[in-house]
Structure formats: structure tokens, C-alpha cells
C-alpha positions in Angstrom: 176.8 306.4 156.5 180.4 307.5 155.6 179.2 311.2 155.5 178.9 311.2 159.3 182.7 310.5 159.7 185.3 313.2 160.0 187.5 311.5 157.4 185.3 309.5 155.1 186.8 306.8 152.9 184.8 306.1 149.8 187.3 303.9 147.9 189.7 304.9 145.2 189.7 304.5 141.4 192.1 301.5 141.5 190.4 299.5 144.3 187.0 297.7 144.2 185.4 297.3 147.6 182.1 296.3 149.2 179.9 298.5 151.2 180.7 296.4 154.3 184.4 297.0 153.9 183.9 300.7 153.3 181.9 300.9 156.5 184.5 298.9 158.5 187.3 301.3 157.3 185.3 304.4 158.3 184.3 303.0 161.7 188.0 302.2 162.4 189.0 305.7 161.3 186.3 307.4 163.4 187.0 305.2 166.5 190.8 305.5 166.1 191.2 301.8 166.4 193.3 299.4 164.3 191.5 297.8 161.4 192.3 294.1 161.3 191.8 292.6 157.8 191.8 288.9 157.2 191.3 286.9 154.0 193.0 284.5 151.7 195.9 285.8 149.5 194.8 287.8 146.6 191.8 289.4 148.2 193.3 292.9 148.3 194.2 293.2 152.0 197.6 294.9 151.4 196.3 297.1 148.6 193.5 298.4 150.9 195.9 300.4 153.0 197.3 302.1 149.8 193.8 302.8 148.7 193.0 304.5 152.0 196.1 306.6 151.9 195.5 307.7 148.3 191.8 308.5 148.9 192.5 310.5 152.1 195.7 312.1 150.9 197.8 310.5 153.6 201.4 309.2 153.7 201.5 305.4 153.7 204.1 303.8 156.0 204.5 300.0 155.5 205.8 297.7 158.2 206.3 294.3 156.5 206.3 291.5 159.2 208.7 288.5 158.9 209.1 285.4 161.1 212.0 287.1 162.9 210.3 290.5 163.4 210.1 291.7 167.0 207.8 294.5 168.3 210.9 296.5 169.2 211.8 296.7 165.5 208.8 298.9 164.9 209.7 301.3 167.7 213.3 302.2 167.4 216.8 300.8 167.0 219.8 301.8 169.0 222.9 301.5 166.8 225.5 300.6 169.4 227.9 299.3 166.7 228.1 302.7 165.0 228.6 304.4 168.4 231.5 302.1 169.2 233.0 302.7 165.8 232.7 306.5 166.3 234.3 306.3 169.8 237.3 304.4 168.3 237.8 306.7 165.4 236.7 310.0 166.8 233.7 310.5 164.5 231.2 312.9 166.0 230.0 313.3 169.6 229.4 309.8 171.0 227.9 311.4 174.2 224.8 312.4 172.1 223.0 309.1 172.1 220.1 310.5 170.2 222.4 310.4 167.1 222.3 306.6 167.3 218.6 306.2 167.7 216.7 305.3 164.5 212.9 305.1 164.6 211.1 302.1 163.3 208.0 302.1 161.2 205.7 302.6 164.2 207.9 305.4 165.4 207.8 307.0 162.0 204.0 306.9 162.0 203.9 308.5 165.5 206.2 311.3 164.6 204.7 312.1 161.2 203.8 315.7 160.8 200.4 314.7 159.4 198.1 311.8 160.2 199.6 308.8 158.4 198.3 305.4 157.3 200.4 302.6 158.9 200.2 299.2 157.4 201.3 296.3 159.6 201.4 293.7 156.9 201.0 289.9 157.6 201.1 290.2 161.4 200.6 286.4 161.7 204.0 285.7 160.3 205.6 286.8 163.6 205.7 284.8 166.8 202.7 284.5 169.1 203.9 287.2 171.5 204.3 289.8 168.8 200.7 291.2 168.9 200.7 291.3 172.7 204.0 293.2 172.7 202.3 296.0 170.8 199.2 296.4 173.0 200.5 299.4 175.0 201.9 301.2 171.9 198.7 300.8 169.8 196.5 301.7 172.8 198.4 304.7 174.1 200.1 305.6 170.9 203.4 306.2 172.7 206.6 304.4 173.7 209.6 305.1 175.9 213.3 305.2 174.8 215.3 304.4 178.0 218.6 305.3 176.3 217.6 308.9 175.9 214.9 309.0 178.6 212.5 310.2 176.0 208.8 309.3 175.4 207.7 309.3 171.8 204.0 310.2 171.5 201.9 310.3 168.4 201.3 313.9 167.3 198.1 312.5 165.7 196.9 308.9 165.9 197.8 307.1 162.6 195.2 305.1 160.7 196.4 301.6 161.4 195.6 298.7 159.0 196.7 295.2 160.0 196.6 292.3 157.7 196.6 288.6 158.4 196.5 285.5 156.3 195.2 283.5 159.4 198.3 281.4 159.6 198.2 281.8 163.4 195.4 282.7 165.8 195.9 286.2 167.3 195.5 286.7 171.0 192.1 287.7 172.4 193.5 290.8 174.1 194.8 292.0 170.8 191.6 291.2 168.9 189.5 293.2 171.5 191.4 296.3 170.5 190.7 296.0 166.7 187.9 296.5 164.3 187.7 293.3 162.3 186.7 292.6 158.7 187.1 289.4 156.7 187.5 289.9 152.9 185.8 287.0 151.1 187.3 286.0 147.8 185.5 287.9 145.0 182.6 286.4 143.2 183.0 286.4 139.3 181.0 289.6 138.9 183.2 291.5 141.3 186.3 289.9 139.8 185.3 291.3 136.4 185.1 294.7 138.0 188.6 294.3 139.5 189.9 293.1 136.1 188.4 296.2 134.4 190.1 298.5 136.9 193.5 297.1 135.8 192.7 296.3 132.1 189.8 298.5 130.8 190.6 297.8 127.2 190.8 294.0 127.1 188.4 292.2 124.8 185.2 291.3 126.6 185.1 287.7 125.3 188.7 287.1 126.5 187.9 288.5 130.0 184.7 286.4 130.3 186.4 283.2 129.1 189.5 283.7 131.3 187.4 284.4 134.4 185.2 281.3 133.8 188.3 279.1 133.4 190.0 280.7 136.4 187.0 279.8 138.7 186.8 276.3 137.3 190.5 275.9 138.1 190.0 277.2 141.7 187.2 274.7 142.0 189.6 271.7 141.9 189.4 270.4 145.5 192.9 269.0 145.7 194.8 272.2 144.9 197.4 273.1 147.5 197.6 276.7 146.4 194.6 278.1 144.5 195.3 280.9 142.0 194.5 284.3 143.4 193.6 287.7 141.9 197.2 288.6 141.1 197.7 285.4 139.1 194.5 286.0 137.1 195.7 289.5 136.2 199.1 288.2 135.2 197.4 285.5 133.2 195.1 287.8 131.3 198.0 290.0 130.4 200.0 287.0 129.1 197.0 285.9 127.0 196.5 289.4 125.6 200.2 289.9 124.8 200.3 286.5 123.1 197.2 287.2 121.0 195.5 284.0 122.3 191.7 284.0 121.3 189.0 283.5 123.9 187.8 280.3 122.0 191.1 278.5 122.8 190.4 278.6 126.5 187.5 276.2 126.2 190.0 273.4 125.3 193.2 274.3 127.2 194.8 276.6 129.7 197.8 278.3 128.1 200.6 279.5 130.4 199.4 277.2 133.2 202.5 278.1 135.2 201.2 281.7 135.6 198.2 280.3 137.6 199.5 277.2 139.3 202.8 277.5 141.3 203.3 274.0 142.7 204.3 270.8 140.9 201.6 268.9 142.8 198.9 271.2 141.5 200.1 271.0 138.0 200.0 267.2 138.2 196.5 267.3 139.6 195.4 269.5 136.7 197.0 267.1 134.2 195.2 264.2 135.8 191.9 265.9 135.5 192.6 266.6 131.8 193.8 263.1 130.9 190.9 261.4 132.6 188.3 263.8 131.2 187.0 264.9 134.6 185.2 268.2 135.0 187.5 270.8 136.5 184.8 272.3 138.8 184.6 270.4 142.1 187.1 267.7 141.2 188.6 266.0 144.2 190.9 262.9 144.1 189.2 259.8 145.7 190.9 258.6 149.0 193.6 256.0 148.4 
């Protein structure tokens, strides 16, 4: 299918993806619509944008969203403080307002000489109006700067990848303009492929034992923050550097703090161990 697209994304050496995700990327590229990627942390949402940029030979521009981020931040910033300072101390021509306009990440993507990949990362961290405030810009690929009476238009429409951890529901009007794909957490077989991309030389027995224990740990029903792919990769590296054999993982989980990051989760694991419960599917009874 990808061969029918003008810019076909086929994955990259450092990113393991499904056929469904590959198709979603190529449809979004061909239709020139934003690709909205949802999934729990550790499923490779952010890394997908880098993979697309690497595979297609494009510049990656990252706009990391925070709770205080406004849509205006991605367009441009008018540095009135610097202009006031220059007017007081005679530095430069303060009548040239363009000198005090700094483009945001969206503006940078619009003015890029070549088609860029723009990552709007964790859009659900911003307030509820944030996605709606970007509808015109993402539709028309332009915005107006009243201070200079200039319209900034995209020389070529960037490939827009938007990630969400589903912390907030996104507005319907915004969703209608996106191609959507949900990345499910990898099954053990796919997880082994991901591990091998990062650590091709690790001992097979250690990788197999670590992945089995990792999924057992994720199966504990009471965990507040389940370990994700990045924690597994860090844990495998810690095990390898410490020379811990695969057999030891049958009885214990060394470096538990690499996998579990909350006191409550560590306590839950200790309770499971002390009472001899099976890790997989454990859930504390009510009361």
C-alpha cells in the first residue's frame, strides 16, 4: 500500500512498528492531515515522529506542550521587553518591529525551506481550549502577525504528528481534522523485537527471563504506574552491567526501583512477595 504514496514511510532501523501504524502514517502524509497518536506511556508515540523524520530525511521540529502552553506560543512571540530596552539605550532600530518577532515551533515548521516533521508532543497537557485555538492554523497552514501586518504561510505543509496520553478528551472539531491511531502496548513478542533493536548482543536467556518478569509485574492489578518500555530497557541494561544471571530473576527482581517509581507500587509488590501470591493478575481484595 505504501508504494502508492508520494512519500512512503516504511519504518526505520531503530523503530518497530505494526502494519496498521505504517498505514496510518502514510495516509496522514498523503492526505496532509495531522496524525493523532494515542497510547499509554512507553508505547513509542514520541519516537514515532523521529522515526518518520529519519526515514524520510526531514528536519524534526518538536513542540513540547506543558500545562501553561498557549496556542500563541507555537506561532510567534513579540519581545516588547527587548524593544523597550533598546528604545531606552539606543540599541538598534526600534521602528523595525520585525526584529522583535521570534517564531514559535509552528512558525518554524511553516517557514522551513523543506517539508519538515512537526511533533506536537502531549497535547492533552494543555488546557481544553488549546486544540481548538489551533484549528485555523492546522487547516489553512497560515497565521497573521498583526504587529507587522504579515501573514506567515507554510511553504510546504509540514508532516504533523500529535501525541496524547489521553489525560483529557480532545474536542470533536479537532478530532475531525486528524487521522487517528491508538498504539497498543506491545505484546511480549513485539517487545523482544524492540529490545533487540536497542540491545542486539544481550544474552537470549536474560532477555527472555526479564521480559517474562516484566509482564508479570505489569499484571499486578493494583499498580498505580505500570512499568513501560523505557523502564524495561533501563532494567535490562542494569542487569547486564551488573552481571546478574537470568536464573536469578525467577526468585527476585533486582533493581526494582528501575521498574517501579512509586512507594505504593513497591509496597504492593512486597506484599505479593511476602504472602506468596502470584504476580500475574494480583489485585488487593476490597477493604
